C-alpha positions as CSV (number, residue, x, y, z in Angstrom):
1,M,88.8,94.5,112.3
2,F,88.6,98.0,110.8
3,S,89.3,100.9,113.2
4,L,89.6,104.6,112.5
5,S,92.7,104.6,114.7
6,G,94.4,101.9,112.7
7,K,97.1,102.6,110.2
8,V,96.4,103.0,106.5
9,P,98.1,99.9,104.8
10,G,101.2,100.6,102.9
11,Y,99.7,99.2,99.6
12,L,97.5,102.4,99.5
13,L,100.4,104.8,100.1
14,G,103.1,103.7,97.7
15,K,104.3,105.8,94.8
16,Y,102.5,103.7,92.2
17,Q,99.3,103.6,94.1
18,M,99.3,107.3,94.8
19,T,99.9,108.1,91.1
20,A,97.1,105.7,90.0
21,I,94.7,107.3,92.5
22,V,95.5,110.8,91.2
23,V,95.2,109.8,87.6
24,F,91.9,107.9,88.2
25,T,90.5,110.8,90.2
26,L,91.3,113.4,87.5
27,L,89.8,111.2,84.8
28,F,86.7,110.7,86.9
29,A,86.5,114.5,87.7
30,A,86.9,115.3,84.0
31,V,83.8,113.1,83.2
32,F,82.0,114.7,86.1
33,L,82.7,118.2,84.7
34,L,80.8,117.3,81.6
35,L,77.8,116.3,83.6
36,S,77.7,118.9,86.3
37,A,77.2,122.5,85.5
38,P,78.7,124.0,88.7
39,F,82.1,122.4,87.8
40,S,83.0,124.0,84.6
41,G,86.0,125.9,83.1
42,N,89.5,124.9,82.1
43,T,91.0,127.2,84.6
44,F,89.2,125.6,87.5
45,F,90.0,122.1,86.4
46,L,93.7,122.8,86.0
47,L,94.0,124.6,89.4
48,A,91.9,121.8,91.1
49,S,94.1,119.2,89.5
50,L,97.2,121.0,90.9
51,I,95.7,121.0,94.4
52,I,95.1,117.3,94.2
53,V,98.5,116.5,92.8
54,L,100.3,118.6,95.4
55,S,98.1,117.2,98.2
56,R,99.0,113.6,97.2
57,L,102.7,114.4,96.9
58,I,102.7,115.9,100.4
59,L,100.8,112.9,101.8
60,Y,103.2,110.5,100.1
61,K,106.2,112.3,101.7
62,I,104.6,112.2,105.1
63,S,103.6,108.6,104.8
64,K,107.2,107.6,104.0
65,R,108.0,108.6,107.6
66,S,104.9,107.3,109.3
67,A,101.7,105.9,107.8
68,P,98.6,108.0,108.8
69,T,95.6,106.5,110.6
70,Y,92.3,105.9,108.7
71,L,90.8,108.9,110.5
72,K,93.6,111.2,109.4
73,Y,93.4,109.9,105.9
74,I,89.7,110.6,105.7
75,I,90.2,114.1,107.1
76,W,92.9,114.7,104.5
77,C,90.5,113.7,101.7
78,V,87.8,116.0,103.1
79,V,90.2,118.9,103.3
80,E,91.1,118.2,99.6
81,A,87.4,118.5,98.8
82,I,87.1,121.7,100.8
83,L,90.0,123.3,99.1
84,V,88.7,122.4,95.6
85,S,85.3,123.9,96.6
86,L,86.8,127.1,98.0
87,L,88.8,127.4,94.7
88,Y,85.5,127.2,92.7
89,V,83.7,129.7,94.9
90,F,86.7,132.1,94.7
91,L,86.7,131.9,90.9
92,Q,83.0,132.6,90.7
93,G,83.4,135.9,92.6
94,R,79.8,135.8,93.9
95,Q,78.5,137.4,97.0
96,D,76.3,134.5,98.1
97,Y,79.3,132.3,98.7
98,L,77.9,130.3,101.6
99,P,75.0,128.6,99.7
100,L,77.3,128.1,96.7
101,L,80.1,126.7,98.9
102,G,77.7,124.1,100.5
103,D,76.4,123.0,97.1
104,T,79.9,122.9,95.6
105,L,81.3,120.9,98.5
106,A,78.6,118.2,98.1
107,K,79.5,117.9,94.4
108,A,83.2,117.9,95.2
109,V,82.8,115.0,97.7
110,F,80.8,113.1,95.1
111,A,83.5,113.7,92.4
112,L,86.4,112.8,94.6
113,A,85.1,110.0,96.9
114,P,84.2,107.3,94.3
115,P,87.6,107.1,92.6
116,H,89.3,106.8,96.0
117,I,87.0,104.1,97.2
118,I,87.3,102.1,93.9
119,A,91.1,102.4,93.9
120,A,91.2,101.3,97.6
121,L,89.1,98.2,96.8
122,Y,91.2,97.4,93.7
123,F,94.6,97.6,95.6
124,S,93.2,95.7,98.5
125,L,92.2,92.8,96.2
126,Q,95.5,93.0,94.5
127,E,97.3,92.8,97.9
128,K,95.2,89.8,98.9
129,D,96.2,88.1,95.6
130,N,99.9,88.8,96.4
131,V,99.5,87.3,99.8
132,I,98.0,84.1,98.3
133,R,100.9,83.9,95.9
134,L,103.3,84.3,98.8
135,M,101.8,81.3,100.6
136,N,102.0,79.1,97.5
137,Y,104.8,76.6,98.1
138,G,104.7,74.8,94.8
139,N,106.9,75.1,91.7
140,V,109.5,77.6,93.1
141,V,113.2,78.3,92.8
142,T,114.8,77.0,96.0
143,D,118.1,77.2,97.8
144,E,118.4,73.4,98.3
145,T,117.0,70.0,97.3
146,Y,113.6,69.3,98.8
147,T,113.4,66.7,101.6
148,A,110.9,66.1,104.4
149,Q,113.4,67.6,106.9
150,N,113.7,71.0,105.1
151,S,110.1,71.4,104.1
152,Q,109.6,74.6,106.1
153,K,110.1,77.3,103.4
154,I,109.8,81.0,103.1
155,T,108.4,81.4,99.6
156,L,108.2,84.8,97.9
157,F,106.6,86.0,94.7
158,D,106.9,89.5,93.2
159,N,103.9,91.7,92.7
160,N,103.2,90.1,89.3
161,G,103.7,86.5,90.5
162,V,106.5,86.1,88.0
163,M,109.8,86.0,89.9
164,K,110.0,83.3,92.5
165,L,112.2,82.5,95.5
166,S,112.0,79.8,98.2
167,V,114.4,79.8,101.0
168,T,114.6,77.3,103.9
169,A,113.5,79.2,107.0
170,A,116.7,78.4,108.8
171,N,118.8,79.9,106.1
172,L,117.0,83.3,105.8
173,Y,118.5,86.1,107.9
174,F,116.7,89.3,107.1
175,I,114.7,91.1,104.5
176,E,115.5,94.7,103.6
177,S,113.1,97.1,101.8
178,D,114.3,99.3,99.0
179,D,111.4,101.4,97.8
180,N,109.1,99.0,95.8
181,Y,111.6,96.2,96.0
182,I,112.9,93.9,98.8
183,K,116.3,92.4,99.2
184,V,116.3,88.9,100.8
185,W,119.5,88.0,102.6
186,Y,120.0,84.3,103.1
187,R,122.8,81.7,103.4
188,D,123.2,79.0,100.8
189,N,124.3,75.4,101.4
190,D,128.0,76.4,101.3
191,G,127.5,78.9,104.1
192,L,127.8,82.0,101.8
193,M,125.5,85.0,102.3
194,K,123.5,85.8,99.2
195,Q,121.1,88.5,98.2
196,Y,117.9,88.1,96.1
197,M,115.9,91.2,95.0
198,L,112.3,91.1,93.8
199,R,109.5,93.6,93.4
200,C,107.4,93.2,96.5
201,K,106.2,95.2,99.5
202,L,107.7,94.5,102.9
203,K,104.2,94.9,104.4
204,T,103.0,91.9,102.3
205,V,105.8,89.7,103.7
206,E,105.0,90.9,107.2
207,D,101.3,90.0,106.9
208,S,102.0,86.7,105.1
209,F,104.4,85.3,107.7
210,A,103.0,86.8,110.9
211,D,103.2,83.5,112.7
212,S,106.7,82.7,111.8
213,D,110.1,83.8,113.2
214,L,110.1,86.7,110.7
215,V,109.5,89.9,112.8
216,R,109.2,93.5,111.6
217,C,111.7,95.6,113.5
218,H,112.0,98.7,111.3
219,R,110.1,100.3,108.4
220,Q,112.9,98.9,106.2
221,Y,113.7,95.6,107.9
222,I,112.2,92.2,108.8
223,V,114.5,90.0,110.7
224,N,114.5,86.2,111.4
225,M,114.5,86.1,115.2
226,A,115.9,82.6,115.1
227,H,119.2,84.2,114.0
228,V,119.3,87.0,116.6
229,S,122.2,86.4,118.9
230,M,122.1,89.7,120.9
231,L,119.6,92.5,121.5
232,Y,121.8,95.5,122.1
233,R,120.5,98.5,124.1
234,L,121.5,102.0,122.7
235,K,120.8,105.4,124.2
236,D,117.2,105.8,122.8
237,S,116.6,102.5,120.9
238,Y,117.8,99.0,120.3
239,E,119.6,97.1,117.6
240,L,119.8,93.4,116.7
241,R,123.1,91.5,116.2
242,L,122.8,88.3,114.1
243,D,124.7,85.1,114.5
244,I,126.9,85.4,111.5
245,E,130.0,87.5,111.1
246,G,130.2,90.4,108.7
247,L,126.6,91.6,109.0
248,D,125.8,95.1,110.3
249,P,123.5,95.4,113.2
250,I,119.8,95.7,112.4
251,P,118.1,98.8,113.9
252,V,114.9,98.6,115.9
253,T,112.6,101.6,115.9
254,K,110.0,102.6,118.5
255,T,107.1,101.5,116.4
256,Y,108.2,97.9,116.5
257,E,110.2,97.9,119.8
258,S,107.6,96.2,122.0
259,G,107.0,93.4,119.5
260,V,110.7,92.7,119.0
261,L,111.3,92.7,122.8
262,S,108.4,90.3,123.4
263,R,109.6,87.8,120.7
264,F,113.2,88.0,121.9
265,N,112.3,87.4,125.5
266,S,109.9,84.5,124.7
267,R,112.6,82.5,122.9
């Protein structure tokens, strides 16, 4: 259920998504400039574009550390509209700035809101399509021959549905995020650890396999709790030790600490 206190999903805050939103917003605003007399002038458009680009760049940097809530994201967008409106009023140099500011702010919201809403709907539908692909278990590259005993699979598709990987759940150890890619660490039938990289969001994997042993423990890691042999307490956090030699401990951050502890204690 939607809540203003909920976190904005990662598929709206990625580098590609942010860039697409900025480009779409500027194109929409350029068309709006042709139809709306108050928004006119190359100087204004260039400076307003700079404000939007810098705003999205700052938001992207902040969201890399912690995703904002829906409420904070909405406030951020409103502040963008206010800054653009103040810029226009300043460039006009008029004395009756309050009525002009109100009129300009209304037009700024109309110019900036639609591209954000359309982009959000598009990326939401794209993410749902990716989730459907992730749950498709047919016609995939697999780590072993199919039998009834090993039918429980973790099947992954990239964002375009092109590259495919299916790993027996018991052989998958953890998944590591690397910007827009993920690295899947698993053991083959010979007991050797292997790594498979594909273009996919870690959030998509987390949502798709929420009822499995795959648990998010860090913004960069999802771990298979079936392979956790020890939950190690550090000074201010935890780390997970897996049941295979040669693997570094997996960190647990405060955001995911309660979920990891609950799953570990319920085994």
